[in-house]
Each structure stands twice: as structure tokens, then as C-alpha cells.
C-alpha positions in Angstrom: 5.2 7.5 -4.8 8.9 7.1 -4.0 11.1 10.2 -4.4 13.3 10.6 -7.5 16.8 9.2 -6.8 20.1 10.2 -8.3 20.2 8.8 -11.9 21.7 5.4 -12.2 22.5 3.7 -15.5 20.8 0.5 -16.3 22.8 -2.4 -17.7 21.8 -3.0 -21.3 20.6 -6.5 -20.6 18.2 -5.3 -17.9 14.6 -4.4 -18.8 13.8 -0.7 -18.8 12.2 0.5 -15.5 10.8 3.6 -13.9 13.8 5.7 -13.0 12.8 6.1 -9.3 13.7 2.4 -8.6 17.2 2.4 -10.1 19.1 3.5 -7.0 18.7 0.2 -5.0 18.1 -3.5 -5.6 15.4 -3.3 -2.9 13.7 -0.7 -5.0 14.0 -2.7 -8.1 12.5 -5.8 -6.4 9.6 -3.7 -5.0 9.0 -2.0 -8.4 9.0 -5.3 -10.3 7.0 -7.4 -7.9 4.7 -5.1 -6.0 4.3 -1.4 -7.0 1.2 -0.9 -9.1 -0.1 -4.5 -8.6 -3.6 -4.8 -7.2 -3.7 -5.2 -3.4 -6.9 -6.6 -1.8 -7.9 -7.6 1.7 -8.5 -5.4 4.7 -5.3 -6.3 6.5 -3.1 -5.8 3.4 -4.7 -2.4 2.7 -4.4 -1.4 6.4 -0.7 -2.3 6.2 -0.2 -0.1 3.0 -2.1 2.8 4.5 0.0 2.6 7.6 3.3 2.4 5.8 2.5 5.2 3.5 1.7 7.3 6.6 5.0 6.4 8.2 6.8 7.3 4.9 5.5 10.9 5.0 8.6 13.1 5.2 11.0 10.1 4.8 12.4 8.0 2.0 10.2 5.1 1.0 13.4 3.0 1.0 13.7 3.6 4.8 10.2 2.2 5.2 10.7 -0.7 2.8 13.8 -1.9 4.6 12.0 -1.8 7.9 8.8 -3.4 6.7 9.4 -6.8 8.4 10.1 -4.9 11.6 6.8 -3.0 11.2 5.0 -6.3 10.6 6.4 -7.8 13.8 5.7 -4.7 15.8 2.1 -4.4 14.6 1.0 -8.0 14.8 1.2 -8.5 11.0 -1.3 -5.7 10.7 -4.1 -7.8 12.1 -6.7 -5.1 12.6 -8.4 -6.7 15.6 -5.1 -7.1 17.5 -3.8 -3.6 16.7 -7.2 -2.1 17.6 -6.7 -3.6 21.1 -3.3 -2.2 21.7 -3.1 -0.2 24.9 -0.7 2.3 26.5 1.8 -0.5 27.3 1.8 -1.4 23.6 2.3 2.3 22.7 5.3 2.5 25.0 6.7 -0.7 23.5 6.4 0.7 20.0 8.1 4.0 21.1 11.0 1.9 22.3 11.2 -0.3 19.2 14.3 0.9 17.2 13.3 -1.4 14.3 10.5 0.9 13.2 10.1 4.7 12.9 9.4 5.9 16.4 7.2 8.8 15.6 4.6 9.4 18.3 1.9 10.9 16.1 2.3 8.2 13.4 2.1 5.4 16.0 -1.0 6.9 17.6 -2.5 7.3 14.1 -1.9 3.6 13.4 -3.8 2.6 16.6 -6.6 5.0 15.8 -6.8 3.7 12.2 -7.0 0.1 13.4 -9.9 1.0 15.6 -11.5 2.9 12.6 -11.0 -0.2 10.4 -12.5 -2.5 13.0 -15.6 -0.2 13.3 -15.8 -0.1 9.5 -15.9 -3.9 9.3 -18.4 -4.1 12.2 -20.8 -1.9 10.3 -20.0 -3.0 6.7 -18.8 -6.6 7.1 -15.6 -8.3 6.2 -13.9 -6.6 3.4 -15.4 -3.2 4.1 -12.1 -1.4 4.0 -11.2 -3.1 0.8 -14.5 -2.1 -0.7 -14.2 1.5 0.5 -10.7 1.9 -0.9 -11.3 0.3 -4.2 -14.5 2.3 -4.8 -12.3 5.2 -5.5 -10.2 3.5 -8.3 -10.5 5.6 -11.4 -12.3 4.0 -14.4 -9.7 2.3 -16.7 -10.8 4.5 -19.7 -10.4 7.7 -17.7 -6.6 7.7 -17.7 -4.9 10.2 -19.9 -1.6 9.6 -21.8 1.0 7.6 -19.8 3.6 9.9 -18.2 7.1 10.1 -19.7 8.9 11.0 -16.5 8.2 10.7 -12.7 8.0 14.5 -12.6 5.0 14.4 -15.0 3.0 12.4 -12.4 0.6 14.1 -10.1 1.0 14.1 -6.3 -2.7 13.8 -5.8 -5.9 13.3 -7.8 -9.6 14.0 -7.5 -10.0 10.3 -6.5 -7.3 10.5 -3.8 -8.9 13.6 -2.4 -12.2 11.8 -2.3 -10.7 8.7 -0.7 -8.9 10.9 1.9 -12.2 12.5 2.7 -14.1 9.2 3.0 -11.4 7.7 5.3 -11.4 10.7 7.5 -15.2 10.5 7.7 -14.7 6.9 8.9 -12.3 8.0 11.6 -9.0 7.5 10.0 -6.1 10.0 10.4 -2.9 10.7 8.6 -4.6 9.9 5.3 -4.2 13.1 3.4 -4.8 13.2 -0.4 -1.0 13.0 -1.3 -0.5 10.0 1.1 -3.6 8.4 -0.4 -2.4 8.9 -3.9 0.9 7.2 -3.1 -1.2 4.3 -1.6 -3.3 4.2 -4.8 -0.1 3.9 -6.9 1.3 1.2 -4.6 -1.9 -0.8 -4.4 -2.7 -0.8 -8.1 -5.7 1.5 -8.1 -3.7 3.6 -10.6 -1.0 2.5 -13.0 1.8 5.1 -13.0 4.6 3.1 -14.6 6.1 5.6 -17.1 6.5 5.3 -20.8 9.3 2.8 -21.6 9.0 0.8 -18.4 8.7 -2.9 -19.1 5.7 -3.0 -16.8 3.8 -0.3 -18.6 0.7 -1.8 -20.1 
């Protein structure tokens, strides 16, 4: 999940939102239109897993503002295309100032594309989607909604299990904390806090 920003007052006519999104209009738009909404499709989930890995150690706002550059650099996260990237592509990506030029994370993206392709070859179209969503908690298993961002966990039994399953399938940079952030972003869990206008 995004890090807690410095507090910012909301205008009274604005709906109440999770406090983490109040520091930037880009965050507000992402919070209102994307965060916590169900994401399906192998390419879409590959993109989210990739971006969450790149976010590790950085502000999510940095990744969010570079997302179009990431999409251009990684062929709109087409799994087949990225799985075929070679050393010249790796060098190109390392020279691309529009993305985060982290050698390990770029290598991980190419590795994960190959793993996603192999997963689809063995399990059919939608295999990554099926694997990821198989770890969504049961709707009736959620406890009370959190009051503050600080009350939310950084990982869960489901994110640990998803991390383990993805690693078994050949993915890297998919630790349980990163996977919990992906589960929040992709709607597997609903972590809008009490009072947020999007809290069900």
C-alpha cells in the first residue's frame, strides 16, 4: 500500500477518503478510480505485480507518475513480448530515464514474464489470473474495517501463500509484503478505512 503522506486537510465539499491519498491529485485519482477495484486478466495482473516490485523502497507516487513510461518500455506488459526481451532490450531499459533503472528489478520483470508465459502454456489463457485470485480471502473472513492506515497489516496469510505459489512458478521479487500491496491494489482485499466514501 502507499506510504502515509503528511496530513492534508480535505475541503468540506470533498468526499472523505483514505488519508494516504490526500497529498496529491494523482493519488486521489488513483484512489478513487483504481485502488481496491478488481483487476483481472493476465497482462493487467502482470503489470500490477511488476509495478509493485518496482515500488519496493520507493514512493508509489513515483511509480504512478512513471506508469505510462513503464507501459511503453515493457510493450504494454504483453507477456509474450516481454518474455522474448533479450540483452539488447535489457540494455535499452537500463538506459531509459523514464522508468526506474534498477538492474535487479528489470531482470525480475523479464524473469516474471517468462514465468507467466510458462504458466499460461501449462494452464491456459488466464492462468495467472486464476492463480492470483485463488488467494483472495473469503468475503466473510474480513474482520472489522481499519480506522487508520496504521491499523492495516503489511502482509497476510493469503499474501504469504500467494508469494510462495508465485515463487514456485518461477516468479521473483514477489515477497509477501509486495504481494499484499498488489492484493490491495487489485481488489483482492478491500482496505479502504472507516469513513472513506469507497468503504463498503
